[in-house]
C-alpha positions in Angstrom: 51.4 -174.5 112.8 50.5 -172.4 115.8 53.3 -170.0 115.0 52.1 -169.5 111.5 48.5 -168.9 112.7 49.9 -166.4 115.3 51.8 -164.5 112.6 48.8 -164.4 110.2 46.6 -163.2 113.1 49.1 -160.4 113.9 49.3 -159.3 110.2 45.5 -159.4 110.0 45.2 -157.2 113.1 47.4 -154.4 111.8 46.0 -150.9 112.3 44.0 -149.2 109.6 46.2 -146.1 109.4 49.2 -148.3 108.5 47.2 -150.3 106.0 45.8 -147.1 104.5 49.3 -145.6 103.9 50.5 -148.9 102.4 47.3 -149.1 100.3 47.7 -145.7 98.8 51.4 -146.1 98.1 50.9 -149.5 96.5 48.1 -148.0 94.4 50.3 -145.3 93.1 53.0 -147.9 92.3 50.5 -150.0 90.4 49.2 -147.0 88.5 52.7 -146.1 87.4 53.5 -149.7 86.7 50.6 -150.1 84.3 52.4 -148.1 81.7 55.2 -150.7 81.6 53.0 -153.8 81.5 52.1 -155.5 78.2 48.4 -155.0 78.9 47.4 -152.2 81.4 44.7 -154.4 82.8 47.4 -156.5 84.4 47.8 -153.6 87.0 44.7 -155.1 88.6 46.6 -158.3 89.2 49.9 -156.5 90.2 48.2 -154.4 92.9 47.4 -157.2 95.4 51.0 -158.5 95.0 52.4 -155.1 95.8 50.1 -154.6 98.7 50.6 -158.1 100.3 54.4 -157.9 100.1 54.4 -154.4 101.5 52.2 -155.5 104.5 54.6 -158.5 105.1 57.6 -156.2 105.0 55.8 -153.8 107.5 55.1 -156.8 109.8 58.8 -157.8 109.6 59.8 -154.2 110.6 57.3 -154.5 113.6 58.6 -157.9 114.5 62.2 -156.8 114.4 61.3 -153.8 116.6 63.1 -151.5 114.2 61.2 -148.4 115.5 59.0 -147.4 118.4 55.4 -147.4 116.9 54.2 -144.7 119.3 56.1 -141.9 117.6 54.1 -140.7 114.6 57.0 -139.4 112.6 59.0 -142.7 112.9 55.9 -144.7 112.3 55.2 -142.9 109.1 58.8 -143.0 107.9 59.0 -146.8 108.5 55.6 -147.4 107.0 56.7 -145.6 103.8 60.0 -147.5 103.9 58.1 -150.8 104.2 55.9 -149.8 101.3 58.9 -148.8 99.1 60.7 -152.1 99.9 57.5 -154.1 99.3 56.8 -152.4 96.0 60.3 -153.0 94.8 60.1 -156.7 95.7 56.5 -156.8 94.3 57.6 -155.3 91.0 60.4 -157.9 90.8 58.0 -160.7 91.5 55.5 -159.4 88.9 58.4 -159.0 86.3 59.6 -162.5 87.1 56.1 -164.0 86.7 55.6 -162.2 83.4 59.0 -163.3 82.2 58.2 -166.9 83.1 54.8 -166.7 81.4 56.3 -165.2 78.3 59.0 -167.9 78.2 56.3 -170.7 78.5 54.0 -169.2 75.9 56.6 -168.4 73.3 58.7 -171.5 73.8 59.2 -173.4 70.5 57.4 -176.7 70.6 59.5 -179.7 69.7 58.1 -182.7 67.9 
């Protein structure tokens, strides 16, 4: 349990610039995604999923020491890469949830 708490603490202490870049890119993805959702209001629920998955991917990049965080050009490139990967996974998760919801709602009821 200590390991989980340590990882959550490290994710929570991520710098604001990284979170800002991920926030903006996830917002843009949610804005574009709203055109493809059954109800555009669902973008409000899709945004946190996109953001959280992107932050976790960024943390995995940091944990794997994929890039030196002191160089601004590499930091920005890998932050954008984490946001792209997180948004792709987030869109897949949102699509999967909507598919499951649709299947449960429209399933024929047997008597």
